[in-house]
C-alpha positions as a Python dict, from the first residue, in 0.01 Angstrom:
ca = {
    (1, 'M'): (0, 0, 0),
    (2, 'G'): (-48, 265, -267),
    (3, 'S'): (-161, 14, -528),
    (4, 'F'): (-411, -137, -283),
    (5, 'A'): (-566, 207, -226),
    (6, 'K'): (-591, 266, -602),
    (7, 'H'): (-752, -74, -642),
    (8, 'Q'): (-1010, 6, -373),
    (9, 'I'): (-1091, 343, -528),
    (10, 'I'): (-1139, 190, -872),
    (11, 'L'): (-1360, -87, -734),
    (12, 'T'): (-1582, 153, -541),
    (13, 'A'): (-1606, 387, -838),
    (14, 'N'): (-1709, 104, -1069),
    (15, 'A'): (-1961, -22, -817),
    (16, 'T'): (-2135, 316, -795),
    (17, 'L'): (-2157, 365, -1174),
    (18, 'P'): (-2476, 245, -1344),
    (19, 'A'): (-2452, -66, -1557),
    (20, 'T'): (-2499, 124, -1882),
    (21, 'S'): (-2301, 445, -1893),
    (22, 'T'): (-2419, 530, -2245),
    (23, 'K'): (-2742, 681, -2116),
    (24, 'T'): (-2824, 1032, -2226),
    (25, 'P'): (-2849, 1292, -1952),
    (26, 'P'): (-3199, 1356, -1819),
    (27, 'P'): (-3393, 1631, -1995),
    (28, 'S'): (-3390, 1840, -1678),
    (29, 'A'): (-3015, 1899, -1713),
    (30, 'A'): (-2921, 2264, -1763),
    (31, 'P'): (-2845, 2357, -2125),
    (32, 'T'): (-2492, 2447, -2216),
    (33, 'R'): (-2388, 2802, -2299),
    (34, 'R'): (-2336, 2710, -2662),
    (35, 'A'): (-2688, 2574, -2694),
    (36, 'V'): (-2835, 2886, -2536),
    (37, 'L'): (-2636, 3120, -2761),
    (38, 'T'): (-2718, 2919, -3072),
    (39, 'S'): (-3089, 2916, -2998),
    (40, 'A'): (-3083, 3288, -2913),
    (41, 'G'): (-2909, 3366, -3241),
    (42, 'I'): (-3157, 3161, -3439),
    (43, 'L'): (-3447, 3326, -3258),
    (44, 'L'): (-3304, 3674, -3326),
    (45, 'A'): (-3252, 3596, -3694),
    (46, 'M'): (-3602, 3453, -3732),
    (47, 'T'): (-3761, 3745, -3550),
    (48, 'S'): (-3587, 4001, -3767),
    (49, 'A'): (-3656, 3808, -4086),
    (50, 'F'): (-4026, 3751, -4021),
    (51, 'S'): (-4111, 4071, -3838),
    (52, 'G'): (-4223, 4241, -4157),
    (53, 'K'): (-4103, 4580, -4035),
    (54, 'K'): (-3987, 4820, -4299),
    (55, 'A'): (-3738, 5099, -4263),
    (56, 'Y'): (-3845, 5367, -4022),
    (57, 'A'): (-4013, 5669, -4170),
    (58, 'A'): (-3934, 6002, -4007),
    (59, 'N'): (-4297, 6070, -3918),
    (60, 'E'): (-4363, 5718, -3781),
    (61, 'M'): (-4094, 5718, -3512),
    (62, 'T'): (-4207, 5646, -3160),
    (63, 'T'): (-4018, 5683, -2836),
    (64, 'G'): (-3929, 5314, -2845),
    (65, 'D'): (-3783, 5359, -3191),
    (66, 'L'): (-3573, 5652, -3069),
    (67, 'A'): (-3395, 5435, -2813),
    (68, 'W'): (-3070, 5437, -3005),
    (69, 'G'): (-2750, 5374, -2824),
    (70, 'T'): (-2534, 5104, -2683),
    (71, 'R'): (-2807, 4845, -2633),
    (72, 'S'): (-2945, 4852, -2984),
    (73, 'W'): (-2616, 4894, -3169),
    (74, 'F'): (-2607, 4532, -3287),
    (75, 'R'): (-2960, 4556, -3425),
    (76, 'E'): (-2886, 4890, -3592),
    (77, 'K'): (-2564, 4768, -3749),
    (78, 'Y'): (-2677, 4435, -3890),
    (79, 'F'): (-3056, 4419, -3906),
    (80, 'Q'): (-3173, 4771, -3972),
    (81, 'P'): (-3166, 4897, -4329),
    (82, 'G'): (-2998, 5224, -4420),
    (83, 'L'): (-3164, 5534, -4284),
    (84, 'T'): (-3296, 5817, -4492),
    (85, 'S'): (-3145, 6161, -4455),
    (86, 'E'): (-3431, 6278, -4228),
    (87, 'E'): (-3389, 5975, -4004),
    (88, 'A'): (-3013, 6028, -3995),
    (89, 'A'): (-3068, 6390, -3891),
    (90, 'A'): (-3307, 6275, -3617),
    (91, 'R'): (-3049, 6025, -3491),
    (92, 'I'): (-2778, 6293, -3488),
    (93, 'K'): (-3007, 6516, -3280),
    (94, 'H'): (-3077, 6226, -3046),
    (95, 'T'): (-2704, 6156, -3018),
    (96, 'A'): (-2642, 6519, -2926),
    (97, 'E'): (-2892, 6485, -2641),
    (98, 'A'): (-2766, 6143, -2535),
    (99, 'M'): (-2400, 6247, -2522),
    (100, 'R'): (-2489, 6472, -2229),
    (101, 'T'): (-2527, 6159, -2015),
    (102, 'L'): (-2160, 6079, -2063),
    (103, 'R'): (-2064, 6338, -1802),
    (104, 'E'): (-2179, 6112, -1520),
    (105, 'M'): (-1956, 5831, -1648),
    (106, 'L'): (-1661, 6068, -1667),
    (107, 'E'): (-1724, 6201, -1315),
    (108, 'R'): (-1734, 5848, -1178),
    (109, 'M'): (-1425, 5766, -1383),
    (110, 'A'): (-1595, 5467, -1542),
    (111, 'W'): (-1347, 5471, -1828),
    (112, 'R'): (-1439, 5138, -1983),
    (113, 'Y'): (-1808, 5224, -2005),
    (114, 'A'): (-1737, 5575, -2131),
    (115, 'L'): (-1503, 5437, -2398),
    (116, 'F'): (-1762, 5186, -2516),
    (117, 'Y'): (-2029, 5457, -2521),
    (118, 'V'): (-1817, 5697, -2727),
    (119, 'R'): (-1713, 5426, -2971),
    (120, 'S'): (-2068, 5302, -3022),
    (121, 'K'): (-2193, 5656, -3084),
    (122, 'S'): (-1912, 5741, -3325),
    (123, 'A'): (-1958, 5412, -3513),
    (124, 'Y'): (-2287, 5514, -3667),
    (125, 'L'): (-2238, 5891, -3643),
    (126, 'E'): (-2001, 5899, -3942),
    (127, 'L'): (-2257, 5729, -4166),
    (128, 'D'): (-2535, 5952, -4036),
    (129, 'L'): (-2331, 6265, -4106),
    (130, 'K'): (-2293, 6158, -4467),
    (131, 'N'): (-2663, 6073, -4501),
    (132, 'A'): (-2776, 6397, -4338),
    (133, 'M'): (-2568, 6609, -4576),
    (134, 'K'): (-2848, 6572, -4833),
    (135, 'I'): (-3073, 6787, -4613),
    (136, 'V'): (-2827, 7074, -4586),
    (137, 'P'): (-2872, 7344, -4853),
    (138, 'E'): (-2603, 7354, -5121),
    (139, 'E'): (-2465, 7693, -5014),
    (140, 'R'): (-2407, 7574, -4655),
    (141, 'R'): (-2249, 7236, -4737),
    (142, 'K'): (-1888, 7353, -4702),
    (143, 'E'): (-1960, 7485, -4354),
    (144, 'Y'): (-2143, 7163, -4269),
    (145, 'V'): (-1852, 6950, -4389),
    (146, 'R'): (-1611, 7161, -4182),
    (147, 'A'): (-1833, 7123, -3873),
    (148, 'A'): (-1877, 6748, -3931),
    (149, 'N'): (-1502, 6700, -3971),
    (150, 'Q'): (-1445, 6895, -3650),
    (151, 'L'): (-1698, 6670, -3475),
    (152, 'V'): (-1525, 6354, -3595),
    (153, 'D'): (-1186, 6491, -3486),
    (154, 'D'): (-1319, 6585, -3143),
    (155, 'M'): (-1480, 6242, -3100),
    (156, 'S'): (-1154, 6068, -3190),
    (157, 'E'): (-959, 6288, -2947),
    (158, 'L'): (-1217, 6219, -2676),
    (159, 'D'): (-1176, 5847, -2747),
    (160, 'R'): (-798, 5880, -2719),
    (161, 'F'): (-807, 6063, -2386),
    (162, 'I'): (-1063, 5825, -2238),
    (163, 'R'): (-856, 5526, -2352),
    (164, 'S'): (-551, 5657, -2165),
    (165, 'P'): (-749, 5793, -1870),
    (166, 'K'): (-659, 6158, -1850),
    (167, 'V'): (-923, 6337, -1651),
    (168, 'Y'): (-869, 6701, -1751),
    (169, 'E'): (-827, 6628, -2122),
    (170, 'S'): (-1130, 6399, -2120),
    (171, 'Y'): (-1347, 6676, -1978),
    (172, 'L'): (-1198, 6927, -2221),
    (173, 'Y'): (-1268, 6717, -2530),
    (174, 'Y'): (-1605, 6613, -2392),
    (175, 'E'): (-1706, 6979, -2387),
    (176, 'K'): (-1556, 7033, -2734),
    (177, 'T'): (-1749, 6732, -2865),
    (178, 'L'): (-2074, 6870, -2723),
    (179, 'K'): (-2007, 7207, -2888),
    (180, 'S'): (-1931, 7036, -3219),
    (181, 'L'): (-2248, 6827, -3195),
    (182, 'D'): (-2456, 7135, -3124),
    (183, 'N'): (-2290, 7310, -3420),
    (184, 'V'): (-2377, 7021, -3653),
    (185, 'V'): (-2734, 7009, -3521),
    (186, 'T'): (-2782, 7378, -3611),
    (187, 'F'): (-2724, 7286, -3975),
    (188, 'L'): (-2994, 7017, -3957),
    (189, 'V'): (-3273, 7236, -3821),
}
């Protein structure tokens, strides 16, 4: 009985298949994820290669150019040339303002988003601190280096306490990080 049922299923399946099964799918079929990602990557590479944009000058920055953060990290890391010391100082000042929005994530205990935000900010902050040191006068460089090292330490501690969600310590190092950022910004004024 079982073999008869299998035979019937195979016969009905073969009867419903078209005579030539080597046809290509119709063009209206939805593209695969791989095709979409490949075409998006090619489009992104072509856009950045042929855009003709040069490195940002400090006096040419617009509000759209100041939209640094988690959304433009990929573009900043791989497609944007190195920043000048003035641009690095501007980005540090912008980071100091933008880090104030992290409080809402901490209050809602959105640990994953807060961790990503802190890591993306600290990823380019270290390079910017080195670039911005050229602006600082020679006699204040030791103080600047001390403040920058304190900022990096506070950011890494904040990252550690967000990673293992400890509420009180996260708030504590969040406030310390803000103080350190403000201290570094005073050197760049």
